[in-house]
A tleap script that builds the chain and sets N, CA, C and O, in Angstrom:
source leaprc.protein.ff14SB
mol = sequence {
  NMET SER ASN MET THR ILE TYR LEU ILE GLY
  LEU VAL LEU LEU ILE ALA GLY LEU ALA TRP
  GLY ALA SER VAL ALA GLY LEU SER PRO THR
  TRP ILE ALA VAL GLY ALA LEU VAL LEU LEU
  GLY LEU GLY VAL ALA ALA SER VAL SER ARG
  THR ARG ARG PRO GLU HIE SER PRO THR ASP
  CASP
}
set mol.1.N position { 0.689 -1.291 0.229 }
set mol.1.CA position { -0.291 -0.204 0.061 }
set mol.1.C position { 1.142 1.140 0.009 }
set mol.1.O position { 2.341 0.959 0.224 }
set mol.2.N position { 0.412 2.439 -0.357 }
set mol.2.CA position { 1.092 3.371 -1.035 }
set mol.2.C position { 0.636 4.302 0.384 }
set mol.2.O position { -0.510 4.115 0.792 }
set mol.3.N position { 1.439 5.211 1.069 }
set mol.3.CA position { 1.782 5.861 1.698 }
set mol.3.C position { -0.266 6.742 1.959 }
set mol.3.O position { -1.245 6.850 2.698 }
set mol.4.N position { 0.231 7.026 0.917 }
set mol.4.CA position { -1.126 8.237 0.774 }
set mol.4.C position { -2.430 7.253 1.237 }
set mol.4.O position { -3.421 7.589 1.885 }
set mol.5.N position { -2.068 5.847 0.649 }
set mol.5.CA position { -3.546 5.031 0.847 }
set mol.5.C position { -3.784 4.620 2.874 }
set mol.5.O position { -4.914 4.596 3.362 }
set mol.6.N position { -2.835 4.419 3.507 }
set mol.6.CA position { -2.359 4.584 4.558 }
set mol.6.C position { -2.979 6.122 5.438 }
set mol.6.O position { -3.810 6.188 6.344 }
set mol.7.N position { -2.410 6.939 4.936 }
set mol.7.CA position { -2.904 8.105 5.717 }
set mol.7.C position { -4.253 7.990 5.677 }
set mol.7.O position { -4.924 7.820 6.696 }
set mol.8.N position { -4.938 8.109 4.031 }
set mol.8.CA position { -6.600 8.285 3.871 }
set mol.8.C position { -7.014 7.192 4.678 }
set mol.8.O position { -7.820 7.766 5.410 }
set mol.9.N position { -7.005 6.020 5.032 }
set mol.9.CA position { -7.637 4.464 5.828 }
set mol.9.C position { -6.925 5.570 7.411 }
set mol.9.O position { -7.597 4.655 7.889 }
set mol.10.N position { -6.578 6.101 8.070 }
set mol.10.CA position { -6.415 6.260 8.846 }
set mol.10.C position { -6.866 7.619 9.187 }
set mol.10.O position { -6.971 7.974 10.361 }
set mol.11.N position { -7.148 8.426 8.142 }
set mol.11.CA position { -7.869 9.853 8.141 }
set mol.11.C position { -9.432 9.692 8.168 }
set mol.11.O position { -10.104 10.537 8.760 }
set mol.12.N position { -10.029 8.616 7.534 }
set mol.12.CA position { -11.432 8.085 7.385 }
set mol.12.C position { -11.659 7.245 8.850 }
set mol.12.O position { -12.817 7.437 9.223 }
set mol.13.N position { -10.993 6.474 9.684 }
set mol.13.CA position { -11.355 6.010 10.519 }
set mol.13.C position { -11.525 7.354 11.864 }
set mol.13.O position { -12.342 7.356 12.784 }
set mol.14.N position { -10.414 8.438 11.546 }
set mol.14.CA position { -10.797 9.545 12.397 }
set mol.14.C position { -11.953 10.555 12.484 }
set mol.14.O position { -12.166 11.275 13.459 }
set mol.15.N position { -12.647 10.525 11.392 }
set mol.15.CA position { -13.521 11.224 10.882 }
set mol.15.C position { -14.793 10.143 11.775 }
set mol.15.O position { -15.672 10.529 12.545 }
set mol.16.N position { -14.568 9.115 11.452 }
set mol.16.CA position { -15.939 8.351 11.450 }
set mol.16.C position { -15.577 8.188 12.699 }
set mol.16.O position { -16.639 7.677 13.055 }
set mol.17.N position { -14.828 8.207 13.838 }
set mol.17.CA position { -15.120 7.954 15.053 }
set mol.17.C position { -14.965 9.542 15.409 }
set mol.17.O position { -14.697 9.450 16.607 }
set mol.18.N position { -14.966 10.350 15.241 }
set mol.18.CA position { -15.766 12.034 15.440 }
set mol.18.C position { -16.780 12.097 15.374 }
set mol.18.O position { -17.583 12.450 16.238 }
set mol.19.N position { -17.030 11.614 13.853 }
set mol.19.CA position { -18.309 11.853 14.029 }
set mol.19.C position { -19.873 10.862 14.361 }
set mol.19.O position { -21.083 10.950 14.150 }
set mol.20.N position { -18.787 9.838 15.067 }
set mol.20.CA position { -19.972 8.754 16.327 }
set mol.20.C position { -19.967 9.832 17.174 }
set mol.20.O position { -20.996 10.279 17.681 }
set mol.21.N position { -18.789 10.309 17.370 }
set mol.21.CA position { -19.042 11.058 18.840 }
set mol.21.C position { -19.862 12.212 19.140 }
set mol.21.O position { -20.358 12.441 20.243 }
set mol.22.N position { -19.946 12.722 18.400 }
set mol.22.CA position { -20.969 13.700 17.887 }
set mol.22.C position { -22.317 13.528 17.941 }
set mol.22.O position { -23.239 14.236 18.346 }
set mol.23.N position { -22.237 12.280 17.378 }
set mol.23.CA position { -23.581 11.551 17.131 }
set mol.23.C position { -24.344 11.217 18.764 }
set mol.23.O position { -25.334 11.693 19.319 }
set mol.24.N position { -23.715 10.563 19.014 }
set mol.24.CA position { -23.969 10.442 20.630 }
set mol.24.C position { -23.641 11.954 21.531 }
set mol.24.O position { -24.397 12.242 22.459 }
set mol.25.N position { -22.878 12.551 21.302 }
set mol.25.CA position { -23.237 13.950 22.306 }
set mol.25.C position { -24.703 14.791 21.888 }
set mol.25.O position { -25.378 15.422 22.701 }
set mol.26.N position { -25.036 14.626 20.318 }
set mol.26.CA position { -26.672 15.011 19.923 }
set mol.26.C position { -26.421 16.019 19.482 }
set mol.26.O position { -27.072 16.988 19.874 }
set mol.27.N position { -25.170 16.233 18.295 }
set mol.27.CA position { -25.060 16.958 16.965 }
set mol.27.C position { -26.090 16.498 16.309 }
set mol.27.O position { -26.636 15.395 16.300 }
set mol.28.N position { -26.356 17.818 15.572 }
set mol.28.CA position { -27.512 17.670 14.464 }
set mol.28.C position { -26.969 16.852 12.959 }
set mol.28.O position { -26.731 17.568 11.986 }
set mol.29.N position { -26.875 16.022 12.898 }
set mol.29.CA position { -26.176 15.192 11.104 }
set mol.29.C position { -25.907 16.441 10.209 }
set mol.29.O position { -25.024 16.432 9.352 }
set mol.30.N position { -26.794 17.625 10.475 }
set mol.30.CA position { -26.260 18.335 9.259 }
set mol.30.C position { -24.483 19.164 9.824 }
set mol.30.O position { -23.651 19.633 9.048 }
set mol.31.N position { -24.392 19.108 11.104 }
set mol.31.CA position { -23.383 20.007 11.053 }
set mol.31.C position { -22.051 18.794 11.199 }
set mol.31.O position { -20.909 19.082 10.841 }
set mol.32.N position { -22.516 17.035 11.941 }
set mol.32.CA position { -21.508 16.804 11.310 }
set mol.32.C position { -21.292 16.287 10.107 }
set mol.32.O position { -20.202 15.740 9.938 }
set mol.33.N position { -22.143 16.322 9.119 }
set mol.33.CA position { -22.039 16.162 7.960 }
set mol.33.C position { -20.932 17.335 7.250 }
set mol.33.O position { -19.953 16.992 6.587 }
set mol.34.N position { -21.293 18.717 7.528 }
set mol.34.CA position { -20.474 19.638 6.855 }
set mol.34.C position { -18.664 19.384 7.770 }
set mol.34.O position { -17.658 19.454 7.064 }
set mol.35.N position { -18.541 19.137 9.154 }
set mol.35.CA position { -17.756 18.798 9.872 }
set mol.35.C position { -17.331 17.697 9.201 }
set mol.35.O position { -16.112 17.811 9.070 }
set mol.36.N position { -17.755 16.592 8.662 }
set mol.36.CA position { -16.874 15.875 7.939 }
set mol.36.C position { -16.418 15.787 6.947 }
set mol.36.O position { -15.523 14.995 6.654 }
set mol.37.N position { -17.024 16.714 6.099 }
set mol.37.CA position { -16.534 17.165 4.546 }
set mol.37.C position { -15.486 18.173 4.758 }
set mol.37.O position { -14.638 18.359 3.885 }
set mol.38.N position { -15.484 19.049 6.213 }
set mol.38.CA position { -14.177 19.890 5.720 }
set mol.38.C position { -13.588 18.974 6.366 }
set mol.38.O position { -12.653 19.313 5.640 }
set mol.39.N position { -13.161 18.102 7.036 }
set mol.39.CA position { -12.084 17.469 7.779 }
set mol.39.C position { -11.501 16.478 6.493 }
set mol.39.O position { -10.342 16.079 6.381 }
set mol.40.N position { -12.636 16.202 5.566 }
set mol.40.CA position { -12.036 15.141 4.639 }
set mol.40.C position { -10.951 16.151 3.321 }
set mol.40.O position { -10.301 15.811 2.333 }
set mol.41.N position { -11.154 17.092 3.805 }
set mol.41.CA position { -10.875 18.331 2.886 }
set mol.41.C position { -9.889 18.503 3.174 }
set mol.41.O position { -9.048 18.449 2.277 }
set mol.42.N position { -9.405 18.821 4.654 }
set mol.42.CA position { -8.189 19.383 5.120 }
set mol.42.C position { -7.539 17.628 4.593 }
set mol.42.O position { -6.587 17.510 3.821 }
set mol.43.N position { -8.163 16.631 5.098 }
set mol.43.CA position { -7.006 15.583 5.341 }
set mol.43.C position { -6.567 15.434 3.599 }
set mol.43.O position { -5.356 15.549 3.411 }
set mol.44.N position { -7.293 15.228 2.519 }
set mol.44.CA position { -6.539 15.154 1.604 }
set mol.44.C position { -5.821 16.122 0.699 }
set mol.44.O position { -5.161 15.665 -0.235 }
set mol.45.N position { -5.893 17.354 0.888 }
set mol.45.CA position { -4.718 18.134 0.961 }
set mol.45.C position { -3.844 18.078 1.632 }
set mol.45.O position { -2.936 18.539 0.941 }
set mol.46.N position { -3.268 17.703 2.975 }
set mol.46.CA position { -2.457 17.508 3.617 }
set mol.46.C position { -1.751 16.278 3.521 }
set mol.46.O position { -0.541 16.258 3.747 }
set mol.47.N position { -2.785 14.582 3.009 }
set mol.47.CA position { -2.087 13.621 2.605 }
set mol.47.C position { -1.147 14.212 0.902 }
set mol.47.O position { -0.013 13.848 0.589 }
set mol.48.N position { -1.995 15.106 0.129 }
set mol.48.CA position { -1.445 15.114 -0.997 }
set mol.48.C position { -0.277 15.808 -0.821 }
set mol.48.O position { 0.666 15.402 -1.500 }
set mol.49.N position { -0.064 16.812 -0.045 }
set mol.49.CA position { 1.387 17.840 0.363 }
set mol.49.C position { 2.550 16.490 0.893 }
set mol.49.O position { 3.754 16.474 0.635 }
set mol.50.N position { 1.934 15.640 1.526 }
set mol.50.CA position { 3.178 14.762 2.426 }
set mol.50.C position { 3.588 13.802 1.614 }
set mol.50.O position { 4.713 13.306 1.547 }
set mol.51.N position { 2.103 13.416 0.651 }
set mol.51.CA position { 3.341 12.347 -0.201 }
set mol.51.C position { 3.574 12.476 -1.262 }
set mol.51.O position { 3.994 11.592 -2.008 }
set mol.52.N position { 3.246 14.110 -1.674 }
set mol.52.CA position { 3.742 13.566 -3.305 }
set mol.52.C position { 5.128 13.996 -3.447 }
set mol.52.O position { 5.589 15.027 -2.957 }
set mol.53.N position { 5.860 13.013 -4.254 }
set mol.53.CA position { 7.169 13.228 -5.151 }
set mol.53.C position { 7.722 14.315 -5.227 }
set mol.53.O position { 6.894 15.226 -5.194 }
set mol.54.N position { 9.039 14.746 -5.338 }
set mol.54.CA position { 9.059 15.765 -5.573 }
set mol.54.C position { 9.400 16.203 -7.370 }
set mol.54.O position { 9.795 15.262 -8.058 }
set mol.55.N position { 9.297 17.108 -7.827 }
set mol.55.CA position { 9.111 17.056 -9.000 }
set mol.55.C position { 10.598 17.785 -9.774 }
set mol.55.O position { 11.098 18.901 -9.632 }
set mol.56.N position { 10.932 16.807 -10.476 }
set mol.56.CA position { 12.843 17.414 -11.584 }
set mol.56.C position { 12.797 17.673 -12.677 }
set mol.56.O position { 12.442 16.850 -13.520 }
set mol.57.N position { 13.140 18.871 -12.954 }
set mol.57.CA position { 13.518 19.076 -14.157 }
set mol.57.C position { 14.714 18.464 -15.320 }
set mol.57.O position { 15.731 17.845 -15.007 }
set mol.58.N position { 14.382 18.740 -16.394 }
set mol.58.CA position { 15.499 17.763 -17.249 }
set mol.58.C position { 16.635 18.282 -16.540 }
set mol.58.O position { 17.433 17.360 -16.367 }
set mol.59.N position { 17.044 19.349 -16.062 }
set mol.59.CA position { 18.382 20.317 -15.788 }
set mol.59.C position { 19.068 20.089 -14.489 }
set mol.59.O position { 20.182 20.432 -14.094 }
set mol.60.N position { 17.918 19.288 -13.824 }
set mol.60.CA position { 18.431 19.171 -12.064 }
set mol.60.C position { 19.971 17.878 -12.627 }
set mol.60.O position { 21.175 17.792 -12.387 }
set mol.61.N position { 19.180 17.287 -13.261 }
set mol.61.CA position { 20.505 15.771 -13.238 }
set mol.61.C position { 21.817 16.258 -14.521 }
set mol.61.O position { 22.775 15.516 -14.737 }
savepdb mol mol.pdb
quit
């Protein structure tokens, strides 16, 4: 598995746990969905920036 896949699996588990906790705490499903989407967007952006390979131009070699 690639590093990004492992990162995203962990992110999904984190979001699921937080959503479950928010549900048990009595938050509205609308706000739980909004929070989950925001966290998912931030997580995908972070995973792309952390696992991206550096780009090399032909003049680097």
